[in-house]
N, C-alpha and C positions, 0 to 999 in steps of 0.2 A: 470160253468167256461166258459167264452167266448174264442173263438179262435181269436187272433189279426188279422189274415189274412182275417177274414170275413169283417172287416171294414177298412182294409188298403187302403189308397188312391192310385189311379192309378199312374204309373210313369208319371211325368211331370205336375201333378195337383198341387203339393205343390210348392209355389214360393220360389225362392232363395233370400230371403230378410228378414230383421228383422221383428219380429212379436211376438204375444202372442198366445198360443194354449190352448185349453180346451179339456180334456177327459170327456165324459159323460157316465153314466151307462145306463142300459136298460130302466130306468125310467126317463131318460133325466136329471138326477141330475149331476151337475158338481162335479167330484171327484178329478180332478187335474188341476191346472193352472200352466203353465210354460212360459218362454220367451226364445228367441233364436236370435242370430245374423243372423243365416241362418235357416229358418224354415225347408227347405228341408233336410239339414244335420242333424238337431236335431231330427226331427220326424223319420228319417230313423233309428236312433239308437233304437227306441222303437219296430220296427218291424223286428228285427233280431231273431235268434234262441233263444227260451225262456231259454235254458240252459246257455246262455251267459249273461243273464240279472241278475242284483242284485235281491235278493229275494223280496224286497219291490217293485221294479220296475216291476218284473214279476207279483206280485199280483195286481198291478194297471192296467197293460195292459190286464190282463185276467178278471178283473172286469168291465172294460170299454166296451162299445158297439159302440162308435163312437168317432171321433175326429174332431174338427173344429179349425179354426185359423183366426186371424185378422192381416192384414199387417199394419205396421207402418213404418215411414221413418228413425228413428234412434234407437239405443239401449236404449237411455235415455227414449224415449217414451215407448218402450217395458217394461222398468223397472217400470215406473209409472203405466202403464195400468195393468201390472201383479199385482201390489199392490192393485189397485182399485178392481180388480175382486176377489182377495183372500179375501179381506174384505167383498165383497158382497156375494160371494157364499160359503165361509168357506169350501173349499174342504177338504175331509177327509184325503187325502194323502199329503196335504201341511202342515205337522205338525209344521214346523218351524214358521209358520205365524198365528197360532191359536190365540195368545194373542195380542189384539190390542195395548196393552201398549208396546209391544216389538218394534214397529216401531219408528225409531229415527227421530228427528227433528234437524234442524240447529237453534240454539237459540242464541239470543243476550240479555244479562241481562241488559237492559236499566234502571232497578230499582236500580243499584249499582252506587257508586261514580265513579268507573272505570269499565265501561261495559266490559263484557267478551264474546267472541265467543266460543261456545262449542256445543257438541252433547248432546241432552236431550231426555229422554224417560219419559213415564208416564204422569201424569196429568199436564195440563198447569198451569203456575203460573202467577199471576197478575204482570204487568210491564215488562214482558219478551216478546220480539218479536220472533215469531216462523216462520220458513220457511220449507216447506216440507208437509207431511212426505216423507221420503225416505225408500226404501226397505233395503238398506245396509248402515251402518255407514261409510264404506270406501268412498262411493260416496260423503258424506258430507266433509270428511277430504280432499279429492282431490280438491273439490271446494274451501274450505277455504285456502288450501295451495297456490292455484293460486291467490286468492284475497288478501292475506296478502302482496304481493309485492306492491300493490297500497294502500291498507287500512291496515296498520300495527296495528291492534287492539289487545289488550291483549287477550291471549288464555290460560294463566296459571291458575292453581288452587289458592285458597286463601292462602294455606300454602306456595307455591312457591313464591307468590307475597310478602308475609310478610317477608320471609327469604331474598329475594333480597333487599327489602327496609332496612332490618336490616344491611346487609353486604355492602350495597351501590354498589352491583355488579349485573348487569342484567343477565338474562339467555341467552342461546345460541341464541334464536331468536332475542334478543335485539342486539347481536353482528353482526348478519348477515343481519339486516335490515328488518326482518319480524315482528318486534314488536317495537312500539314507546317508549317502556320502561318507562311507567309512574311511575313504582316502584322506579326509581332512579331520578325522576324529570326531565327527558328529555322533557316531554310534560306536560302541566298543565292538571288539571282534566277537566276543561271546554273544552279545545281543544281536549282532548281524547274523551270526550262525543260527540263532534261534528263529530269526525272521525268515531265513531261507528254509529252515525246517518246517515252519508254518506254511510257507508257499508250497512245499512238497505235499504236506498233509492235504491242503486244499485241492491240489491236482489229483490226488488219489481218491477224492470223493468225499472226504470229511469236511463238508461245507457248512453244516448247520451251526456249528459253534461260532464261526466267524460272522455269519449273518446275524445271529441273535445278539452277539456282542455289539456289532455296529448299530443295530436297531435300538438297543438300550442307550448307547451313546448319543444317537440322534434324538431320541426322546428327551434325554437329560439336557442336551444342549438347547432344545426348543423350550423346555420349561425354564431354563435360565436366561431365556431371551437372546441366546447366541445363535441368531438365525443364519448367519453366514456359515458357521461351523456345521450347523444342522443340515444346511443345503449341501455342503460338501460331502457329509456322511451319507446323505440320501443318494448323491451321485455315485459314491463308492459302492453302495448297496446295489444300485442298478448295474454298475460295471461288473460286479461279481456275478449277479444273476445272468447277465449276458454271457460272461465267460463260462458259466456253469452249464450252458446248454449241453445236455448229455448226449453222447453219441451212443445210441442204442445198438448199433451194429458191433460195438466193441465192448466186451465184458472183461472181467478180471483175467489177468494173464494165465492163471491156472485152470480156467473154466473149460471143461470138455462136456458138451451137452448137445442134445438134439432137441429142437423145438418143433412141435407138431401142432398145426392149426387146421381147423375144419370149418368150411362154409357149406351150408346145406339148405335145401328146401324139402318139400314133401317127396320129390322124385329123385333128386340127385345130390351128390355131395362131392366137394372138391377138397383134397387134402394137400397141404403144403408142408414141407420139412426143410428147416434150416439146420445144417450141420456146423456146430461151433467147436473148433479145436484150438486150444491155446488161446482162448479168448476172442477168436476171430471167426467170422463166417467163412468156412472153407468150401461149402457146397450147398446146393439147393436142388430139390426135386419135388415132384408133385404129380398128382393124377386126379381124374374125375371119374367117379363110379356111379352106376345106377343103384338106387335103393330098391332092391327087389322085395323088401318086406319092411314092416314098421320097425324102426331101429332107433335107438337113442344115440346121442353124441358119444357117450362113454363106450358103447359097443362099436361105433365107427373107429374110435381111437384104438380099441383092442385089435380090430382087424388090421389097422394100419401098423401097429406094433408087430403083429405076426408077419406081415409082408416085409417089413423093414429088417427084422432081426431073425427071421426063421432059419436062415442059413449062415448067420454070422456068429462068430465066437471071439473071445478075447477083447482086445481094445477096440474092435469094430463096434462093440456095444459101449456107449459112453457111460460115464459114472452117473450122469444125470439126464433124465428125460422129462421135458416140460410139456404138458398137454393142456388143452382147454377144459377137459372133463375126465374124471377117473373112471375106469371100468368098474363094473359092479358084479362080483366083489373084486377089489383091487389086489388083495394079498397074493392070489395065485399068479397073476400076471407079473407082479413085482418079483416073486420068487423065481419065475421062469426066466426073467431078464437077468437076475443075479446068477443063475446057473449058466446062462449063455456067456456071460462075461467072466465068471470065475471069482467075482468079488461083488461087494454091495453096489446096487443100482438104486438111485432115488427116483421114484416116479411121482411127480407132484404137479400141482397147478401153481404157477407163479402169482404172488399176491402183490408185490411192490418192487420198486427199484428198476435197475437196468434190464433185468430178465423179463419183467412184465412189459416194459417198453418194447423190447425186442419181440416178445410174443405178439404184441399189437401189430408190429410190422409184418410178421408172418401171417397174421390173420387177414390183414389188408391184401396180401398177395393171394391168399386163398379165395377171398371174396372176388377179387379181380379175375382169377382163373375161372371161377364158376360163371361170372358174367360173360367172359370171353367165350367160354364153351357154349353157353346158351345163345349168344349172338351168332356164332358159326352154325349152330344147329338150326336156328330160326331162319337163317339166310339161305339154307339149302333148299332148292326148289323141289327136289325129289322127296325130301323129308316132309315138307309142307303138304305136298300132294298126298302122301301116304297118310298124314294126320287127318286131312279132310275126308279121305275115303273111310278111315276107321270111324270117324264121328258119324258119317252117314250110315254106315253099316250098324253101328251100335244103337243109333236112334231110329232106325228104320226109315230113313229119308230116301226119296226117289233119286236125288243127286247130291253131290258134295255141296255143303253150305259155303258158297264163295264169299258171302257177306255175313258176318256174325256181329251181333250187337249184345253187349253185356251191361247189366244194370246192378248197381249196388247202393245201399242206403247207409248213411253215416250220421251219427248224432252223439251228443254227450249228455247222458241221463235225460233224454227226451228233449233237450234244448238244441236249437240250431240244426234242425233236421234237414239234411240235404241228400241229393242223389246224384249219381254220375251215370253217364252213358259213354262207353268206348266202342269203337268200331274197328273190326279186323276184316280186311279184304285179302283174299288169297293167302291167308295165314299171316299177314303182316299188319301192323297197326297203321290205321289211317287217322292221324292225329288232327288233321284239319276238320274232321267231322265229329270230334268229341263234343259232348254237351254236358252241362251241369244244371241241376234243378234245385229250386227251393220248394220244400213241401208246403203246400198252401193250407191243407186241412190240418186240424190239430191232431196229428197222428201220434205225437209223443214218442214212446218207445215201441209203438206198434209197427214193426217193419212190414207186416203183411199189408196193412192199409196203405202205407207209404208206397209199397211196390205197386199196388193196384192203381194208385193215383198217377205214378210216373208213367207206367205203361199206357194208361188211358190218355194222358196228355200228349205223349209222343206220337201215338198212332191216330189220335184225333187230328193232329196236325198233318199226319201222312195222308189221311183221307181228304183233308182240305186241299193240300197241294196236288193230290192226284186228280181231284175234281177240277182244279183250276188249270192244270197243264194238259189234261186229257190223257187218254190211254196211250201207251207206247205200241207202235206197230211192230210186227215181227221183224222187219228189216232194220229196226233200231231208230227209225225216224219218228219224232213226236207227232202225235195227232193233236187236233184242236178241239177243245171241249165245247159242247153246246152250240156249235156253229159260230162261235165268236171269231173275229179276225185277229184277236190278240195272240201273239206268239207265246208259247210257254217259256217260263224262265229257265234258261240253260246255263250251265257253268261254262267258263271260257276254255277249260282245258280238255274235257272229255265229252262235252255235249250232253251230259246227264242233267236231270232236273236238280235244282238247287235244294238245299236244306233237307227236308224229310220226305221228299217224294220218291226216294229210292228205297224200297223195303228190303229188310234182311231176309235171308232164308232161314236163319236160326236166331232165336232170342235166348240168351243165357242169363239167368238171375243168380246172384250170390245168395245161396240158401238151399233149404231142403223142400220137402213136400208142401208146406204152407205157402211159401213164396211162389213156388211154381204154380200152385192152384190159383193164387191171386192174379198172376200174370196171364194165365190162360183165360180166367174169367173176364178180365179186362178186354182181351181180344175178342172173346165171344160176344160181349156186350156191344162192341163196335161192328160186329158182323165180319170179322177177319178170321178166316179159317185156313188160309194157305201159308201160314208162318208157323214153323215148329218152335216149341218152347221146351227148355230143360233147365234144371238147376244143378249147381255144383256145391255140395256141402263140404265145409272145410275139414271137419274132423277126420273123416275116413276117405275123403275125395270120392264120394259117391255121386253118381249122376242120377237125378230124379226126373221122371217124365210125368206129365199130368195124368191123374187117375190111376197110376200104378201104385200098388201097395208095397212093392219092393224096388229098391234102386237097381240101376244098371251098374255093374262093376266092371270097369275097364282094367286090364293088366297095368301094373304100376310102371312097366316099361313101355307102355303104349304111347306112340307119338300123338294119337288123338287126345289122350288124357293130358299129355304135356301141353298141347295147344290150348285146351280148355282151361287149364290151370293158369297159363300165361294171360289169357283173356280176363279171367276172374281177378287175378292179382293186379292187373293194370286198372280195372274198374275200382278195385278197393283202394289202390293208391290215389287215384284221381279224386275219389269221393272224400277221402281223409284230408287231402290237401285243401279242397274247397271248404270242408267243415272247419278246419283249423283257421282258415282265413276269415271265415264268418265269425268264429268265436273270438278271434283276436280283435276284430273291429268292434264287436259288441262290448268287450271288456274295456277297450280304449275309450269308447264313447259312453261309458256307464254313468248313470246318475250319481254314483259314488264319487265321481271326480269333483263334484260340487261340495263334498263334505270337507270342511276345513280340518287340516292336520291329519288326514287319512292317507297314508302312503300306499305304495304299490303292493307291499307285502301283505298288509292287513286287508286291502281290497281283494286280493287274490284269496286270502284265507276265508273271507266272508262268502265269496262266490263258490269256493270249494265246499264250504260247510252247508250252504243252503241250496246250491245248484243253479240258482238264477236270481236276478234282481227282483223278479216278481214275487218269488217265495220269501225273499228277504224283506220286501215291503210289507208282507202280511205277518211277519214274525213279531213276537212281543219283545219288550225290553229285556226280560230275563232270558229269552231264547238267544237274543243277540249277544248277551254277556257270556254265553257258553263258548263263544269263539275265542281261542287263545289270543291274548293281546288286546282284547276289547274290554275296557272297563265300563262301569255303569254310565258315567258321564258321556263317554264316547258313544255308547249305545243310544243314549237319549238324543244326541246330536244327529246320529245316523237316521233314527226314526223320524225326527222332525224334517230333515233334508229330503228323505224319500217321500214323505207325505206331501211336501210342497212341490216336488218335481212331478208334474203331470206327464203321462206318456205322450210321446209325439204323435200328432195326427198322421194317418197314412197318406202317402202321396197319391194323387188322382190324375189319370190321363185325361187331360182337358178335351181331347178329341173324341174319346170313346166313353168317358165317364167311368172306366174300370180302375180298380185299385191296383197299384203297382207295388213292387217290392222296394226295399231300400236301394239306394244308389250304389252301384258296384263299379269300381274302376272308372268313375266319371260318367257312367251312362246307366239309365234305369234298367233293372232286370225285366224280363218279359212278364206279360200278364198271366193270369191264372190258366189260360188255355194255351199259352205259348210253351214251347219245348224247353226253354232255358237259354242261357247265354252261350254262344258258340265260342270255341277256342280259336284264337287267331291262327291262320294257316302258317305252318312252319314254326310254331312256337316251340322253343327248346323244351324238352321234357323236364330238364332240371329246374326250369323256372316255374313249373307248375306245382312245386311243393312236394317233390318226391320223398318217400319215406327213407330214412337212414337209420 
């Protein structure tokens, strides 16, 4: 009997999104398949105290040796993928789905005089149109209930139909408009058959015609002041759109295709493959590989195709292979696939429809696989230790940099210039010590000046904290500065000085030689010579040291380069999140809000054209008229409004007399010499504006 804690995923590894999960035993056999609206919440239920689990669930989790999952976009997709895998793997603990005949279909009996819509199980009959299968009959009934508003096809049994015809009284659905009541002659047999045929057309995906027709009828009814009829048509359209919710996991019945998606960064790539046979996802596989050289997405796809089909022939190679990017050139690869199969193979990028939607699902799984791989890699203590040692060797440091701080500058065409500082300790992010800065000097697009300012402000504060708290003794106890009786400010958890009194062993800046030189110059001006500085340039992932003419080149498979890249990317993400927040507040509180008749679209167009309200204020009437959608009269109104709107006076700290920044989150930003606003301890990363 296995212990579920031995294969329990680490916290944060399981995504909080819809998906399907599989439990496997020690022989890699699938023993249970399930679906969930939230994989994180559902799987957490299996790893609680065994005494609290149902006996059958307890038996399943103790039989299993591993768990894996696949992310999808909607619960409907999870429903269908669960069905496909239950049929494929026949898991021993999914007892409700052992019998293939138990799966229900939505059927339309086109072989009858008055076709009927119903739920059918068992063997398929000639002359009946089938849609599905579905894992649950209630899913069919919900769909039919929505569609009967627009396609009131008969749903009653033969006995009910005959009884209504005999009494000349329709059933309840006939009275409420969800049945055209052919039983009492409200519609002819031919018209009812046509209505059922339209229902089938809609279920096969030809939906645009009916939606456009209803929209025209709704518009006409509104113009004729028939508002009740227009409202009903509006509700019909909404019902159709809800019923149309496409299931991207199911394609056309004859579709045989493999979908390949790639998620990558500068060092690694994750490949995910969905195998679709007979219109359904029959299998999934994937892997993560190191990028040992500079390689394009098309080349990654080519390597994936070689690995997939290098030893396959015949039907093992599908008629269609969908990829995110084509190899260059594509013709030899396509010819090679054709030779492996023995007939034509289409290699292409999906552009629209169900295949594109399914490709997006595969792409999400590839992204999640890459994130999961990075999480496992970063959480490995041995790997982190090796990364720090490699950084120390490459940069010539006396010891491994246990604390690394990284800085990045972000702005939009010189406006809203901000900076970020992220902290990594022992190779892991310490988010409680992240800081963000507003650039005080008019640096514009000069990242070098901005970097010099940020480093100066941060380490000026470090020197002030160091002087206030005193030097640290070798035994770790804080000393008292200047003979004062005041105890140094210590944190509550680890006894270290608060804020910036704890220096890094390594400062990393996002950029090349100019940014590194600016950071080194700022430290030298402050008399700090015991902190190493380096820069990481994005294009070739080169590591620059102060004063060196050539960069340090770390192997692309180096754990040290991987750690530096993670630190740099985190600083970049944090800076962009803050810059976008500042830009959004600036636009929302723009003087353009006071211009009458100027909507959001034209305000954004003006800001995009001129770059800032300041530049717009100095523009002429003719220059404002050059913006699309702005006429001369509107331009004159804008110019007058901006001329009358005086810039707001800066806020002043009444205690110190220093000028402060704008209010942020209900509290003033720090003054010119302050390091910036601290991030609240334990703030979730997703709430800090992570890039997507």
